[in-house]
N, C-alpha and C positions, 0 to 999 in steps of 0.2 A: 529729532532735534539733534544737531551736532554740538560738539563741545564748544565750537567757536560761537555759535548762536547763543548758547547758554551763557558764555562769558560776556557777550555783548548785552544780554538781558541783565546780568548782574551789574554791569558797569553803569546802567541807567537806574538802578534801584535807589541809590541815595538821592540823586537829583529829582527822581520821580517822587520820592517820599517828601522832600522839601517842597516841591510844587504842590502836593496834596495838602500839606500843612498850611501853606500860604493861601491856597484856594479855600480851604475850610475856614480859615480866619477871616478872609474877605467876605465869604458868604454869611458869616456870623456878625459882620459889622465891626470887626476889630481893626483899629488903625495900626496896621502891621508895622510900618516904619517907625512910628512913635514908640510902640511897645518894644521894638528891637533896640532903639537908641536908649530907652530907659533901662533895659536889661544890660546893655553894654556898659552904661554908666555905673550900674551897681557892681558889675564884674570888675571894672577898673578900680572902684573904691575898695573892693575886697582885696585886690592885688596890692594896693597901696598899704592897706592895714597889715598884710602878710610880710612885707619887706623886712621889718625888724626881726621877725622870727626866722626868716630865711638867712639873714646875715648872721644871726646868733648861732644857728645850727652849723653853718659853714665855718665860722670861727672856732666853735667847739670841736669840729672834726679836725681842723688844722692843728689845734693844740694837742688833741689826742694822738694824732699821727706823729707830730714833731717831738713830742715829749718822750717818746719811746714806750708809752703805756701799752700800745698795741703789741709790741715785742714782748713785754712782760706778761701780758695776757695770753699770748700764744705759748710762751714757755710754761705757764701754769696749767693750761688746758691741753698740752701735748699728750699726757697720758690717755686722755679720752680718745685722741686720734689713733693711738696704737690699738685700742680696742676695736674701733670700727674700720681700721686699716685705711685711713685717709692721710694724704700728705699735708704738711704744715702750711703750705701755700693756700690750701683750701680753707683752713681755719682763719687765716688772715683775711681771705676774701669774705668769709662768713661775717666776721666782725665789721669789716668796712662796709659790706652790703647793708647791714642794718642801720648804718649811719648815713650813707650817701650813695645814690645810684651812679652819678658820674664818676665818683672815686672808685667804685666797684668796677665800672666799665674800664677805667684806666688800668686798674690792677689786672683785670682779665686780659687786656691787651699786652701787658707786661708778661703774663703767663704764656700767652701765645708766642710772643717774641722769644722767650727763653726755652719753652718746651715744645712749642708747636700746637696748633689747634686740634690736630688729630691724636695728640698724646692723651694718656689717661687724665692728667691734671687739666689739660685743655678742654676735654669733653666734660669733665666734672665742673669746671668753672662755667662753661656755657649752660649746663643744666642748672647749676645753682643760681646763675644770674636770671634765668627764666622762671625759676620756681619759688623765688623768695622776694621780699619787698623791703623797702627802707623804713623799718619800724619807727625809728626816732624822728625821721623826717615827717612821716605821716602824722605822728602824734603832735609834733611841733606845729605843723602847718594846719592840719584839719581840725584838731582840737581847739587851737587858738582862734581859728576863723569863726567858730561857732560859740566861742566864749567859755569853753570847758577848761577849768583850772585844775581839777583833781582827776587824774587819769585812772585812778583806782587800780583795776586789774589789767588795763590795756597794755602797759609796758611788759609785765611778766608774761602775759599770754602772747604778745607779739614776738618776744624773744624765744619763747617756747616753740612757736610756729616756725621761726627762722631756723632753730636747731632741728626741728622735725624735717624741714625742707632740706637741710644739710645732710642729715642722716639718710633720708630717702634718696637724695641725689647720689650719694656715695654708693648705696645699695644698688640702685638702678643702673648706674654707669658700670659698676663691677659686673652685674648680671648680663648686660647687653654687650659691652665692649671687651670684656676680658675672658 
């Protein structure tokens, strides 16, 4: 079997899986289109319920960035950067990444424009972007969608995971590229 044949087989996997699900539903007597429309309606209603939370998180991110609070936080946490030998731009990316994925992507593009994608900070930014998630966005959207009001340990653990991802990214990029 050649690689081309294998690639063609994989390209039919998802459509084949969908066909099998539809066939199974049809054989079991499920009214497939009606069930699909019902699910789409529930998904739309969920999206409408999430809009206020999404607007709130984006407004909070805008206020946080424009107020200069991020710059103060970077200044306060810069001694930690010296210990793990990370550039300050990386800490700014860590902070923004926990708040917003699109804002972190935009900041990564700024890093690429300034330093280049093949620079240490460019590779570090790419690694960080792929190995962490938007903690506050996840909590705002997913917790609110299921009605959870008390996040308990989710925020501290999410931020700890973000920092672990940051430290691991610095370590790995230093080991591989320097």
